[in-house]
Structures are given as C-alpha cells and as structure tokens.
C-alpha positions as CSV (number, residue, x, y, z in Angstrom):
1,X,80.5,69.6,116.3
2,X,76.7,67.5,115.8
3,X,75.7,66.7,112.3
4,X,73.2,68.8,111.2
5,X,70.1,67.7,109.3
6,X,70.3,67.1,105.4
7,X,68.3,68.6,102.5
8,X,65.1,66.7,103.5
9,X,64.7,69.0,106.3
10,X,64.5,71.7,104.3
11,X,61.2,69.9,102.7
12,X,59.4,69.5,106.6
13,X,58.0,72.9,107.7
14,X,60.8,74.5,107.4
15,X,58.7,77.4,108.2
16,X,57.8,76.1,111.5
17,X,61.5,74.8,112.3
18,X,63.2,77.9,112.1
19,X,61.5,79.2,115.3
20,X,61.4,75.7,117.3
21,X,65.2,75.1,116.3
22,X,66.7,78.3,115.0
23,X,70.3,76.7,114.6
24,X,68.8,74.2,112.1
25,X,69.1,76.4,108.8
26,X,72.4,78.2,109.9
27,X,74.3,77.6,106.7
28,X,71.8,79.3,104.7
29,X,73.6,82.7,103.8
30,X,74.4,85.3,100.9
31,X,78.1,86.1,101.3
32,X,81.1,87.1,99.3
33,X,85.0,85.6,99.2
34,X,87.6,88.0,97.4
35,X,91.3,89.0,97.1
36,X,92.7,92.2,96.1
37,X,95.7,90.8,93.8
38,X,97.8,94.0,94.7
39,X,98.1,94.4,98.5
40,X,97.6,90.8,99.0
41,X,94.5,91.0,101.6
42,X,92.1,88.3,101.3
43,X,88.6,89.0,102.2
44,X,85.4,87.1,103.6
45,X,81.8,88.9,104.3
46,X,78.3,87.3,104.7
47,X,75.1,87.4,106.5
48,X,72.3,84.9,107.8
49,X,69.1,84.4,109.4
50,X,71.3,82.2,111.8
51,X,71.0,83.6,115.6
52,X,74.4,83.3,117.8
53,X,74.5,79.9,119.8
54,X,76.6,77.3,121.4
55,X,76.4,75.9,118.4
56,X,77.3,79.0,116.0
57,X,78.8,81.3,118.4
58,X,79.7,83.7,115.5
59,X,76.3,82.8,113.7
60,X,77.0,83.1,110.4
61,X,80.7,83.4,110.8
62,X,80.8,79.5,110.8
63,X,81.3,79.1,107.0
64,X,84.4,81.2,106.8
65,X,87.8,79.8,106.5
66,X,90.7,82.9,105.8
67,X,94.5,81.3,105.3
68,X,96.1,84.7,105.0
69,X,98.4,84.5,102.0
70,X,96.7,81.7,100.5
71,X,92.9,81.7,100.0
72,X,89.5,81.9,101.5
73,X,87.1,79.3,101.6
74,X,83.2,79.3,102.3
75,X,81.0,76.4,103.1
76,X,77.3,77.0,103.2
77,X,74.2,75.5,102.4
78,X,73.9,72.1,105.0
79,X,77.0,73.2,106.3
80,X,79.4,70.4,107.1
81,X,82.5,70.6,109.4
82,X,84.0,67.6,107.8
83,X,83.4,69.5,104.2
84,X,85.1,72.3,105.4
85,X,87.7,71.0,106.9
86,X,88.9,69.0,103.6
87,X,88.6,72.0,101.4
88,X,91.2,73.8,103.7
89,X,93.4,70.7,103.7
90,X,93.1,70.4,100.2
91,X,93.9,74.3,99.5
92,X,96.4,73.9,101.8
93,X,98.2,71.3,99.5
94,X,97.9,74.1,96.4
95,X,94.7,72.9,94.5
96,X,93.5,75.7,92.5
97,X,89.7,76.4,93.7
98,X,87.8,74.6,90.9
99,X,90.1,71.7,91.6
100,X,89.0,71.9,95.4
101,X,85.5,72.2,94.5
102,X,85.0,69.0,92.1
103,X,86.9,67.3,95.0
104,X,84.5,68.5,97.4
105,X,81.6,67.0,95.4
106,X,83.3,64.0,94.4
107,X,83.9,63.4,97.8
108,X,81.4,64.8,100.2
109,X,81.6,63.6,103.4
110,X,78.0,62.5,103.3
111,X,77.8,61.8,99.9
112,X,75.1,64.1,98.9
113,X,77.1,67.3,97.4
114,X,73.5,68.3,95.7
115,X,72.7,70.3,99.1
116,X,76.1,72.1,99.5
117,X,77.1,75.7,98.3
118,X,80.9,76.9,97.9
119,X,82.9,79.8,97.0
120,X,86.9,80.0,96.9
121,X,89.4,82.0,95.7
122,X,93.5,82.0,95.8
123,X,96.0,84.7,96.0
124,X,97.9,82.2,93.6
125,X,100.8,84.4,93.7
126,X,99.0,87.4,92.7
127,X,97.0,85.2,89.8
128,X,93.8,84.9,91.2
129,X,91.2,82.3,90.8
130,X,88.0,81.8,91.8
131,X,85.4,79.1,91.6
132,X,81.6,78.8,92.7
133,X,78.8,75.7,93.4
134,X,75.5,75.4,94.1
135,X,73.9,72.0,94.8
136,X,70.5,71.8,92.7
137,X,69.0,70.4,96.0
138,X,69.5,73.8,98.3
139,X,66.6,75.9,98.7
140,X,65.2,78.4,96.7
141,X,66.2,81.0,94.9
142,X,69.8,79.6,95.2
143,X,72.6,81.3,92.3
144,X,76.0,82.1,92.5
145,X,78.7,83.9,90.4
146,X,82.6,83.6,90.1
147,X,85.1,85.7,88.7
148,X,88.9,86.5,88.5
149,X,89.2,87.4,92.0
150,X,85.3,86.8,93.6
151,X,83.0,84.6,94.1
152,X,79.4,85.4,95.3
153,X,76.9,82.8,96.5
154,X,73.8,82.4,98.3
155,X,70.7,80.0,98.8
156,X,67.2,80.9,100.3
157,X,67.3,84.4,98.5
158,X,64.6,86.7,97.7
159,X,65.9,86.8,94.1
160,X,68.6,87.1,91.6
161,X,68.4,90.8,93.2
162,X,70.4,90.0,95.9
163,X,73.3,88.4,94.2
164,X,73.5,91.2,91.6
165,X,73.1,93.8,94.3
166,X,76.7,92.6,96.2
167,X,78.2,92.2,92.9
168,X,77.6,95.8,91.6
169,X,78.3,97.5,94.8
170,X,81.8,95.4,95.3
171,X,82.6,96.1,91.5
172,X,81.7,100.0,92.2
173,X,82.9,101.1,95.4
174,X,86.4,102.5,95.5
175,X,88.8,101.9,98.4
176,X,90.3,99.1,100.9
177,X,89.4,95.3,100.3
178,X,87.0,96.4,103.7
179,X,85.4,99.1,102.2
180,X,84.3,97.3,99.7
181,X,83.4,93.9,100.6
182,X,81.3,95.8,103.5
183,X,79.6,97.7,100.4
184,X,79.1,94.5,98.7
185,X,77.1,93.6,102.1
186,X,75.3,96.9,102.4
187,X,73.9,95.7,98.9
188,X,71.9,93.2,100.2
189,X,70.4,94.8,103.2
190,X,66.5,94.5,102.0
191,X,64.2,93.2,104.2
192,X,64.1,89.4,103.7
193,X,67.2,89.1,101.6
194,X,67.5,85.6,103.5
195,X,63.9,85.1,103.0
196,X,63.4,83.3,106.6
197,X,64.2,86.9,108.4
198,X,61.3,88.6,106.0
199,X,59.1,88.1,109.8
200,X,62.0,89.8,111.6
201,X,61.6,93.0,109.2
202,X,65.5,92.4,108.6
203,X,68.0,91.0,105.6
204,X,69.5,88.3,108.1
205,X,70.4,87.7,111.9
206,X,73.9,87.6,112.0
207,X,76.7,88.8,109.3
208,X,80.4,89.5,109.6
209,X,83.1,90.9,107.7
210,X,87.0,89.6,107.9
211,X,89.8,91.0,105.9
212,X,93.9,89.2,106.4
213,X,97.0,90.4,105.7
214,X,99.4,88.2,103.8
215,X,101.5,88.0,107.1
216,X,98.2,87.6,109.6
217,X,98.2,84.2,111.8
218,X,95.3,82.3,111.1
219,X,93.8,82.7,114.5
220,X,94.9,86.6,114.1
221,X,93.0,88.4,111.3
222,X,93.9,92.1,110.7
223,X,90.1,92.8,110.5
224,X,87.2,90.0,112.2
225,X,84.6,91.7,113.1
226,X,80.6,89.8,113.3
227,X,77.3,90.7,114.9
228,X,74.6,88.0,115.2
229,X,71.3,88.3,117.7
230,X,71.0,85.6,120.4
231,X,69.3,81.7,119.8
232,X,65.4,82.4,120.7
233,X,65.2,86.5,119.9
234,X,61.7,86.8,118.0
235,X,59.7,89.7,116.8
236,X,61.0,92.5,114.9
237,X,64.7,93.0,115.4
238,X,65.5,96.5,116.5
239,X,68.9,96.8,114.0
240,X,70.2,94.9,110.9
241,X,72.8,92.9,111.6
242,X,74.5,94.6,108.3
243,X,74.0,98.1,109.6
244,X,75.0,96.9,113.2
245,X,78.6,95.3,111.5
246,X,78.7,98.9,109.3
247,X,79.0,100.6,113.5
248,X,81.3,98.2,114.1
249,X,83.5,98.8,110.8
250,X,83.1,102.5,111.4
251,X,84.9,102.3,114.7
252,X,87.4,99.7,113.4
253,X,88.7,102.7,111.1
254,X,89.1,105.2,113.5
255,X,92.5,103.2,114.7
256,X,93.0,101.6,110.8
257,X,96.4,102.4,109.8
258,X,97.6,104.3,113.1
259,X,100.2,102.5,114.8
260,X,100.8,102.0,118.3
261,X,104.4,102.6,119.9
262,X,104.5,100.9,122.8
263,X,102.4,101.9,125.6
264,X,100.2,104.7,124.1
265,X,99.0,107.5,126.9
266,X,95.3,107.2,127.5
267,X,93.8,110.6,129.0
268,X,96.8,112.6,129.2
269,X,95.0,114.8,127.0
270,X,92.9,117.6,129.4
271,X,89.5,118.4,127.8
272,X,86.5,120.5,129.7
273,X,83.8,122.6,128.7
274,X,84.2,126.8,129.0
275,X,81.0,129.0,130.4
276,X,80.7,129.7,126.6
277,X,80.1,125.6,125.7
278,X,83.5,125.9,123.9
279,X,85.2,122.6,124.5
280,X,88.9,123.3,125.4
281,X,92.0,120.6,125.0
282,X,94.8,121.2,127.2
283,X,98.0,119.6,126.2
284,X,100.5,120.7,128.7
285,X,101.2,117.0,129.2
286,X,101.7,116.1,126.1
287,X,105.2,116.5,124.7
288,X,105.6,117.6,120.9
289,X,102.0,118.3,120.9
290,X,102.7,120.9,118.0
291,X,102.0,120.1,114.3
292,X,99.9,116.7,115.5
293,X,96.6,116.4,114.2
294,X,93.6,116.6,116.5
295,X,90.8,113.9,115.4
296,X,87.6,113.9,117.0
297,X,84.9,110.8,116.4
298,X,81.4,109.8,117.5
299,X,80.7,106.7,119.3
300,X,79.4,105.1,115.8
301,X,83.0,105.9,114.8
302,X,82.3,109.0,112.5
303,X,84.5,111.8,112.2
304,X,83.7,115.1,113.3
305,X,86.5,116.9,113.2
306,X,90.3,116.6,112.2
307,X,92.6,119.9,113.1
308,X,96.4,120.4,113.4
309,X,97.5,121.2,116.7
310,X,99.2,124.3,116.8
311,X,99.0,125.6,120.9
312,X,98.9,124.2,124.3
313,X,95.4,125.6,124.6
314,X,93.3,124.1,121.4
315,X,89.4,125.4,121.6
316,X,87.2,123.6,119.4
317,X,83.7,124.6,118.7
318,X,81.3,121.5,118.4
319,X,77.8,122.9,117.6
320,X,74.8,121.4,116.6
321,X,75.9,118.5,119.0
322,X,73.7,116.4,121.5
323,X,74.5,117.6,124.6
324,X,75.9,114.9,127.1
325,X,77.5,113.0,124.3
326,X,80.3,110.7,124.7
327,X,83.1,111.2,121.9
328,X,86.5,110.0,121.0
329,X,89.2,111.9,120.2
330,X,92.5,111.0,118.8
331,X,95.9,113.0,118.8
332,X,98.1,111.3,115.7
333,X,101.6,112.5,114.7
334,X,103.1,112.9,111.6
335,X,104.8,109.4,111.0
336,X,101.0,108.0,112.2
337,X,101.3,106.4,115.5
338,X,99.4,108.0,118.7
339,X,100.8,110.4,120.9
340,X,97.7,110.2,123.0
341,X,93.7,109.2,123.2
342,X,90.8,108.7,124.9
343,X,87.2,109.4,125.4
344,X,85.5,112.6,127.3
345,X,82.2,114.3,128.0
346,X,80.7,116.7,126.8
C-alpha cells in the first residue's frame, strides 16, 4: 500500500489538501473497540471524514483489525499498514493491549509514533483488557479513554464532547454488543464531529460497524457493515454516514438470530390486496404454517407487524402506510427458523 504522508502534511494547507487529495487524511477518525466478556463477541466501530477510494475501499474501515475470539485493534492517525500488521502479529503472540502499544511506540515502522493513535482490547479468556494511546503530534482535538472492556479514541475532533458522548451512549445502552456500538456512533453524530466534515453538514464521510462471534472466520464476521461516500463527493451530503449505517444495521437485524435451514422457500406465500385495500396472505403452498409468526418490515428494517398465523388466509390491515410501498415479510417457525420470506408491493 502506498506509504502515507506523515505529520508535516497535517500542517501544510490541510483544508485545501482535503479537497484536492481526499485520501490523505483517511486515517483520522473517531472510533471504539469493545468486547462482551459474557458472549465473547468482539466489536469494532468508527467513522471518519474519508471517502471510499482505491486506497481505502471501505473508507474508515481500514483502521479495523478484528480477530474473532482474540481481540480487536484500531490503528489510526497517520495510519500505516506496517504498524497495523505488527500490532496484529503481537496480539496473535499473546501480548496484552498495553504491551502491544508499548511495542508500537518503541518500534514504529517510520520512527515517529507521536503522530499515531491506537485503541486495543482483547478477550483474554473472558478477563478483558484494554489500552489506548494518542501521540502528542496528532491533530487536535485529540484524546482517548480506555477501560476494562473498551477503548474510545479520536483526533481532529470538534472537542472532548465527542469522546464523552460515544462513551455515554455505549455505557447506557442495553442490548447486544452491536446495539451498543451502533448507539455509541450515534452519540458522535454531530455536524463536524470530524471537523473537516463540517463543510458537508455531516459528522463524517464514512462509517463502519463490525462484530465477530467467537468462532467466526477472520474474513467472514457475523456482522460487517460499512458506508462511504465515493472519492470526489463535494458539497452537502444528503445523509449522515452514521444514519446510513443505522439503516443498514436495522436491515441486518431483521434476520439476526433467525437460522437458515437448507433452501428457504422464497415467495411461496401469495400476497395480494383486496378491493377494500386490505392485504391478504395466502399460506396454501406453505406446510405447517399454523403457529408460525408473520413479521413485516419496511425497507429501513423497521418492524411494522408481528402476528401469529392461525389460518390459511390471513388478513392484515396496514393502515397509514405510503401507497405503492415495497415491504419485506418473514414467516418464522417456533424454533426460530424460516418457513418462508420475500417482498411484496402494497
């Protein structure tokens, strides 16, 4: 990968360089690494005012290195592939987060650790450990905070309130690790959270959310979502990347926890609307449909209806919905497997 310019470039026409060479500050961001010590899930989330490009295909996600069952590393601010690889190798050897950071500082690949920022946490057999580091020459505002099972870090920030809001949302949100990480990012959804993105009226230009189960392959995580505006996108962005990521996460959750069993029948349920405008579901082609649950979602992943199926023809009233709307349906057995799923236009 092309070697990134060092701290000197941050001092020379940073604002102009952002527009002329969008990738040059791609490593600057706000992010969180965290572990659920009960489930063993390992999480990584963040956002930055960096676009999707050949060098950074998924935008800010380049900083994230998730090792299922082991830990997660974020290397940001003057991001360097060699430092990220060294950190990975040291974690695989069993070094603690603080030991990894000490080694990164002592053996920086370009001899300048003062421009780097790190957040690391590891599972450690359920006894989680975390550590953070912010070099003195990272661009202001910069800070990090590391606790037992998480680390939050950021640079080129609007201020300390971004770090504090991320932390507050993470600590005060219930649900899965994915829910808590998504809420943490929402805590940073402030115009200019990454100050370079104030001109776009957004917090950032790209965002990501990743969660690994203990047994996930490294290249196939349980949850792996990202959003990034393409390189060269100028002006006011229509949707904040954190809100776009929230939409992707909501859609992902519509099937979260539901198991596929072989080839799931698709569109075997007949859906039509009668003259009175009522939506009817015909389960004639579905075996054992009784006592299943019909779930309906919109294209943003928001739940509209959840109702037990008790008859072959089921009438559903979907009042106060937009006309000509595409919706998603799922028919779920009692053992939480799919009987059928598909889309319909009402």
